[in-house]
C-alpha atoms as a printed R data frame, in Angstrom:
    type eleno elety resid chain resno       x      y       z
1   ATOM     1    CA   MET     A     1   8.076  0.624  22.556
2   ATOM     2    CA   SER     A     2   5.464  0.688  19.025
3   ATOM     3    CA   ALA     A     3   5.016 -3.273  19.650
4   ATOM     4    CA   VAL     A     4   3.557 -2.266  23.071
5   ATOM     5    CA   ALA     A     5   1.408  0.214  21.648
6   ATOM     6    CA   ILE     A     6  -0.018 -1.390  18.542
7   ATOM     7    CA   THR     A     7  -0.888 -4.724  20.793
8   ATOM     8    CA   PRO     A     8  -4.277 -3.341  21.964
9   ATOM     9    CA   VAL     A     9  -5.238 -1.784  18.893
10  ATOM    10    CA   LEU     A    10  -4.743 -4.505  16.579
11  ATOM    11    CA   GLU     A    11  -6.729 -6.983  19.065
12  ATOM    12    CA   PHE     A    12  -9.681 -4.027  18.946
13  ATOM    13    CA   LEU     A    13  -9.792 -4.005  15.430
14  ATOM    14    CA   ARG     A    14 -11.158 -6.854  13.042
15  ATOM    15    CA   CYS     A    15  -9.232 -6.661  10.298
16  ATOM    16    CA   ARG     A    16  -5.639 -5.491   9.284
17  ATOM    17    CA   THR     A    17  -4.874 -3.040   6.441
18  ATOM    18    CA   PRO     A    18  -5.404 -4.760   3.529
19  ATOM    19    CA   GLN     A    19  -1.815 -5.029   1.540
20  ATOM    20    CA   VAL     A    20  -3.870 -3.441  -1.620
21  ATOM    21    CA   TRP     A    21  -4.206 -0.361  -0.170
22  ATOM    22    CA   LEU     A    22  -0.471 -0.635   1.056
23  ATOM    23    CA   ASP     A    23   0.128 -0.856  -2.400
24  ATOM    24    CA   ARG     A    24  -1.871  2.094  -3.811
25  ATOM    25    CA   ALA     A    25  -0.855  4.595  -0.778
26  ATOM    26    CA   LEU     A    26   3.197  3.783  -1.835
27  ATOM    27    CA   GLN     A    27   2.084  5.451  -5.142
28  ATOM    28    CA   GLU     A    28   0.164  8.157  -3.720
29  ATOM    29    CA   LEU     A    29   1.608  9.112  -0.639
30  ATOM    30    CA   GLU     A    30   1.250 13.365  -1.175
31  ATOM    31    CA   VAL     A    31  -2.891 12.461  -0.610
32  ATOM    32    CA   ILE     A    32  -1.547 10.250   2.378
33  ATOM    33    CA   LEU     A    33   0.376 13.383   3.745
34  ATOM    34    CA   LEU     A    34  -2.121 15.895   3.086
35  ATOM    35    CA   ASP     A    35  -5.277 13.566   3.974
36  ATOM    36    CA   HIS     A    36  -3.097 13.133   7.226
37  ATOM    37    CA   ALA     A    37  -2.564 16.259   7.827
38  ATOM    38    CA   ALA     A    38  -6.125 17.740   7.802
39  ATOM    39    CA   ASN     A    39  -6.844 14.332   9.817
40  ATOM    40    CA   GLU     A    40  -5.196 15.389  12.977
41  ATOM    41    CA   LEU     A    41  -6.677 19.104  12.759
42  ATOM    42    CA   LYS     A    42 -10.322 17.438  12.657
43  ATOM    43    CA   ALA     A    43  -9.259 15.321  15.201
44  ATOM    44    CA   ALA     A    44  -8.337 18.743  17.676
45  ATOM    45    CA   GLN     A    45 -11.811 20.362  16.401
46  ATOM    46    CA   SER     A    46 -13.860 17.265  17.693
47  ATOM    47    CA   ALA     A    47 -11.846 16.700  20.778
48  ATOM    48    CA   MET     A    48 -12.364 20.628  21.367
49  ATOM    49    CA   THR     A    49 -16.074 20.495  20.082
50  ATOM    50    CA   MET     A    50 -16.891 17.984  22.708
51  ATOM    51    CA   MET     A    51 -15.378 19.855  25.434
52  ATOM    52    CA   ALA     A    52 -17.436 22.425  24.864
53  ATOM    53    CA   LYS     A    53 -20.782 20.274  24.956
54  ATOM    54    CA   ASN     A    54 -19.927 18.568  27.910
55  ATOM    55    CA   PRO     A    55 -18.591 21.971  30.230
56  ATOM    56    CA   THR     A    56 -19.233 20.048  33.387
57  ATOM    57    CA   LYS     A    57 -17.419 16.376  33.065
58  ATOM    58    CA   LEU     A    58 -14.111 17.597  34.215
59  ATOM    59    CA   ASP     A    59 -12.373 13.656  33.357
60  ATOM    60    CA   LEU     A    60 -13.550 14.444  29.672
61  ATOM    61    CA   LEU     A    61 -12.178 18.058  29.563
62  ATOM    62    CA   ASN     A    62  -8.751 16.536  30.411
63  ATOM    63    CA   LYS     A    63  -8.459 14.165  28.358
64  ATOM    64    CA   MET     A    64  -9.650 15.686  25.826
65  ATOM    65    CA   SER     A    65  -8.083 18.965  26.494
66  ATOM    66    CA   ARG     A    66  -4.634 16.980  26.029
67  ATOM    67    CA   LEU     A    67  -5.733 15.108  22.973
68  ATOM    68    CA   ALA     A    68  -6.515 18.013  21.584
69  ATOM    69    CA   ARG     A    69  -2.957 19.654  22.227
70  ATOM    70    CA   GLU     A    70  -1.147 16.712  21.000
71  ATOM    71    CA   GLU     A    71  -3.425 16.361  17.744
72  ATOM    72    CA   LEU     A    72  -2.544 20.428  17.193
73  ATOM    73    CA   VAL     A    73   1.253 18.825  17.723
74  ATOM    74    CA   HIS     A    74   0.795 16.323  15.247
75  ATOM    75    CA   PHE     A    75  -0.912 18.650  12.716
76  ATOM    76    CA   GLU     A    76   1.978 21.259  12.963
77  ATOM    77    CA   GLN     A    77   4.366 18.136  12.460
78  ATOM    78    CA   ALA     A    78   2.690 16.676   9.551
79  ATOM    79    CA   LEU     A    79   2.755 20.453   7.731
80  ATOM    80    CA   LYS     A    80   6.172 20.892   8.601
81  ATOM    81    CA   ILE     A    81   6.565 17.453   6.275
82  ATOM    82    CA   LEU     A    82   4.477 18.922   3.562
83  ATOM    83    CA   LYS     A    83   6.982 22.110   3.457
84  ATOM    84    CA   LYS     A    84   9.669 20.120   3.674
85  ATOM    85    CA   ARG     A    85   8.869 18.029   0.514
86  ATOM    86    CA   GLY     A    86   7.279 21.230  -1.515
87  ATOM    87    CA   ILE     A    87   3.860 19.895  -1.046
88  ATOM    88    CA   ILE     A    88   1.246 22.900  -0.472
89  ATOM    89    CA   TYR     A    89  -1.088 22.294   2.436
90  ATOM    90    CA   ARG     A    90  -4.920 22.156   0.645
91  ATOM    91    CA   PRO     A    91  -8.050 20.502   1.901
92  ATOM    92    CA   LEU     A    92  -8.999 17.026   0.203
93  ATOM    93    CA   LYS     A    93 -12.402 15.630  -0.289
94  ATOM    94    CA   ALA     A    94 -13.241 13.508   2.878
95  ATOM    95    CA   SER     A    95 -13.831  9.872   2.226
96  ATOM    96    CA   SER     A    96 -16.664  8.187   3.412
97  ATOM    97    CA   TYR     A    97 -15.080  6.212   6.030
98  ATOM    98    CA   ALA     A    98 -16.305  8.669   9.183
99  ATOM    99    CA   SER     A    99 -19.899  8.907   7.544
100 ATOM   100    CA   LYS     A   100 -20.618  5.104   7.250
101 ATOM   101    CA   MET     A   101 -20.194  5.097  10.957
102 ATOM   102    CA   ALA     A   102 -21.724  8.520  12.006
103 ATOM   103    CA   ARG     A   103 -24.968  7.746  10.144
104 ATOM   104    CA   HIS     A   104 -25.176  4.970  12.813
105 ATOM   105    CA   VAL     A   105 -25.083  6.941  15.579
106 ATOM   106    CA   ARG     A   106 -28.122  7.656  17.567
107 ATOM   107    CA   LYS     A   107 -30.133 10.785  18.205
108 ATOM   108    CA   GLU     A   108 -31.087 10.965  21.751
109 ATOM   109    CA   GLN     A   109 -28.711 13.051  23.520
110 ATOM   110    CA   ARG     A   110 -27.030 10.469  25.998
111 ATOM   111    CA   GLU     A   111 -27.046  7.600  23.469
112 ATOM   112    CA   ASN     A   112 -25.248 10.175  20.812
113 ATOM   113    CA   PHE     A   113 -22.784 10.915  22.838
114 ATOM   114    CA   ILE     A   114 -22.016  7.493  24.073
115 ATOM   115    CA   ASP     A   115 -21.748  6.327  20.154
116 ATOM   116    CA   THR     A   116 -19.731  9.447  19.346
117 ATOM   117    CA   LEU     A   117 -16.956  8.105  21.804
118 ATOM   118    CA   ILE     A   118 -17.154  4.711  20.463
119 ATOM   119    CA   VAL     A   119 -16.589  5.814  17.058
120 ATOM   120    CA   GLY     A   120 -14.380  8.267  17.818
121 ATOM   121    CA   ALA     A   121 -11.984  5.450  19.764
122 ATOM   122    CA   ILE     A   122 -12.465  3.409  16.065
123 ATOM   123    CA   ILE     A   123 -10.637  6.082  14.237
124 ATOM   124    CA   GLU     A   124  -8.146  6.513  16.199
125 ATOM   125    CA   ALA     A   125  -7.386  2.741  16.671
126 ATOM   126    CA   ARG     A   126  -7.444  2.773  12.868
127 ATOM   127    CA   SER     A   127  -5.238  5.844  12.572
128 ATOM   128    CA   CYS     A   128  -2.672  3.603  14.312
129 ATOM   129    CA   GLU     A   129  -2.916  0.772  12.852
130 ATOM   130    CA   ARG     A   130  -2.529  2.297   8.935
131 ATOM   131    CA   PHE     A   131   0.434  4.186  10.528
132 ATOM   132    CA   ASP     A   132   2.176  0.962  11.997
133 ATOM   133    CA   ALA     A   133   1.049 -0.622   8.508
134 ATOM   134    CA   LEU     A   134   2.613  2.436   6.293
135 ATOM   135    CA   ALA     A   135   5.594  2.597   8.794
136 ATOM   136    CA   PRO     A   136   7.986 -0.117   7.387
137 ATOM   137    CA   PHE     A   137   7.735  1.438   3.823
138 ATOM   138    CA   LEU     A   138   8.971  4.444   4.246
139 ATOM   139    CA   GLU     A   139  11.949  6.358   3.852
140 ATOM   140    CA   PRO     A   140  13.498  7.015   7.676
141 ATOM   141    CA   ASP     A   141  11.838 10.655   8.317
142 ATOM   142    CA   LEU     A   142   8.228  9.641   7.529
143 ATOM   143    CA   ASN     A   143   9.125  6.081   9.173
144 ATOM   144    CA   LYS     A   144  10.191  7.800  12.556
145 ATOM   145    CA   PHE     A   145   7.277 10.135  12.367
146 ATOM   146    CA   TYR     A   146   4.440  7.426  12.199
147 ATOM   147    CA   LEU     A   147   6.243  5.622  14.579
148 ATOM   148    CA   SER     A   148   6.741  8.168  17.164
149 ATOM   149    CA   LEU     A   149   2.620  9.261  16.531
150 ATOM   150    CA   LEU     A   150   1.606  5.509  17.964
151 ATOM   151    CA   LYS     A   151   1.764  5.646  21.567
152 ATOM   152    CA   SER     A   152  -0.260  8.387  21.687
153 ATOM   153    CA   GLU     A   153  -2.818  7.681  19.331
154 ATOM   154    CA   ALA     A   154  -3.120  4.213  20.833
155 ATOM   155    CA   ARG     A   155  -3.862  6.136  24.308
156 ATOM   156    CA   HIS     A   156  -6.199  8.197  22.259
157 ATOM   157    CA   PHE     A   157  -8.268  5.422  21.351
158 ATOM   158    CA   LYS     A   158  -8.095  3.757  24.852
159 ATOM   159    CA   ASP     A   159  -9.162  7.456  26.145
160 ATOM   160    CA   TYR     A   160 -12.347  7.419  24.013
161 ATOM   161    CA   LEU     A   161 -13.032  3.985  24.969
162 ATOM   162    CA   THR     A   162 -13.174  4.351  28.883
163 ATOM   163    CA   LEU     A   163 -15.343  7.681  28.744
164 ATOM   164    CA   ALA     A   164 -17.839  5.690  26.607
165 ATOM   165    CA   GLN     A   165 -18.010  3.283  29.511
166 ATOM   166    CA   SER     A   166 -17.922  5.458  32.153
167 ATOM   167    CA   TYR     A   167 -20.639  7.695  30.929
168 ATOM   168    CA   ALA     A   168 -22.565  4.858  29.742
169 ATOM   169    CA   ALA     A   169 -25.786  3.244  31.912
170 ATOM   170    CA   GLU     A   170 -24.762 -0.521  30.838
171 ATOM   171    CA   ASP     A   171 -22.155 -2.455  29.393
172 ATOM   172    CA   ILE     A   172 -20.885 -0.459  26.348
173 ATOM   173    CA   THR     A   173 -19.785 -3.868  24.246
174 ATOM   174    CA   PRO     A   174 -22.445 -4.624  22.103
175 ATOM   175    CA   ARG     A   175 -22.535 -1.051  20.643
176 ATOM   176    CA   VAL     A   176 -18.449 -0.969  19.949
177 ATOM   177    CA   GLU     A   177 -18.807 -5.016  18.208
178 ATOM   178    CA   PHE     A   178 -21.508 -3.425  16.239
179 ATOM   179    CA   PHE     A   179 -19.798  0.117  15.302
180 ATOM   180    CA   LEU     A   180 -16.320 -2.565  14.499
181 ATOM   181    CA   GLY     A   181 -18.346 -4.446  12.326
182 ATOM   182    CA   VAL     A   182 -19.243 -1.432  10.252
183 ATOM   183    CA   GLU     A   183 -15.815 -0.499  10.541
184 ATOM   184    CA   GLU     A   184 -14.430 -3.320   9.009
185 ATOM   185    CA   LYS     A   185 -17.007 -3.343   6.043
186 ATOM   186    CA   ALA     A   186 -15.559  0.172   5.176
187 ATOM   187    CA   ILE     A   187 -12.276 -1.248   4.935
188 ATOM   188    CA   LEU     A   188 -12.519 -3.814   3.474
189 ATOM   189    CA   SER     A   189 -15.281 -2.633   1.086
190 ATOM   190    CA   PRO     A   190 -14.399 -1.169  -2.651
191 ATOM   191    CA   ASP     A   191 -13.798  2.467  -2.330
192 ATOM   192    CA   LYS     A   192 -13.561  5.196  -5.568
193 ATOM   193    CA   LEU     A   193 -11.738  7.782  -3.222
194 ATOM   194    CA   PHE     A   194  -8.415  6.973  -1.730
195 ATOM   195    CA   ARG     A   195  -7.363  8.385   1.679
196 ATOM   196    CA   LEU     A   196  -5.965  8.101   4.668
197 ATOM   197    CA   HIS     A   197  -8.989  6.300   5.756
198 ATOM   198    CA   SER     A   198 -10.974  4.698   2.914
199 ATOM   199    CA   GLY     A   199 -11.354  0.867   1.921
200 ATOM   200    CA   ILE     A   200  -9.993 -1.187  -1.052
201 ATOM   201    CA   PRO     A   201  -8.891  1.288  -3.979
202 ATOM   202    CA   VAL     A   202 -10.651  0.761  -7.510
203 ATOM   203    CA   GLU     A   203  -9.773  3.604  -9.151
204 ATOM   204    CA   PRO     A   204  -6.616  4.180 -10.827
205 ATOM   205    CA   PRO     A   205  -4.496  7.093  -9.388
206 ATOM   206    CA   GLU     A   206  -6.189 10.063 -10.391
207 ATOM   207    CA   PHE     A   207  -4.908 12.666  -7.633
208 ATOM   208    CA   GLN     A   208  -3.547 15.524  -9.972
209 ATOM   209    CA   GLN     A   209  -7.363 15.418 -11.759
210 ATOM   210    CA   ALA     A   210  -9.490 14.536  -9.039
211 ATOM   211    CA   ASP     A   211  -8.096 17.192  -6.519
212 ATOM   212    CA   ALA     A   212  -6.749 19.808  -8.243
């Protein structure tokens, strides 16, 4: 199942997660777990915001409602893992990953809507890719958890793209390619803040000092 789910994601994204990021993730698994939980909650909130702003788009309402429910379930699962490991859930400073794409989202209402959906697709795809990249290096419970997310996360990325194209007046491919380029640069560029979605780490592990 995981191979089937991840293949379209890997074909979509322009780059894989660098090994140096994976090495750091295994050193700072607490950061990954905390940031993952927060990201699941943000994903649910983003879906519900999209619903609130587009109350007459029934296909969007159906897809975003399901997405929000699934993300909240994932959030609850992430909280259980944190509790099991004795980690207190707390917010961390967000990485600049999403904001690097968000700054290029156009302002006009229709264009803003399309760009927001495209960015949502890319974020979901990267989440899926990182879960798949991390899973083989993790102990059984985390391995099972991350692999269990692949199918839904891959579907979320497809849902966002499908919605973007269905509401666009023209082919969204050029816009998708533009944002994929921005995303690739974010993933492969040096990044001082280590998170689930961040670039190549350049600072030594400083989790306790930076986020206490």
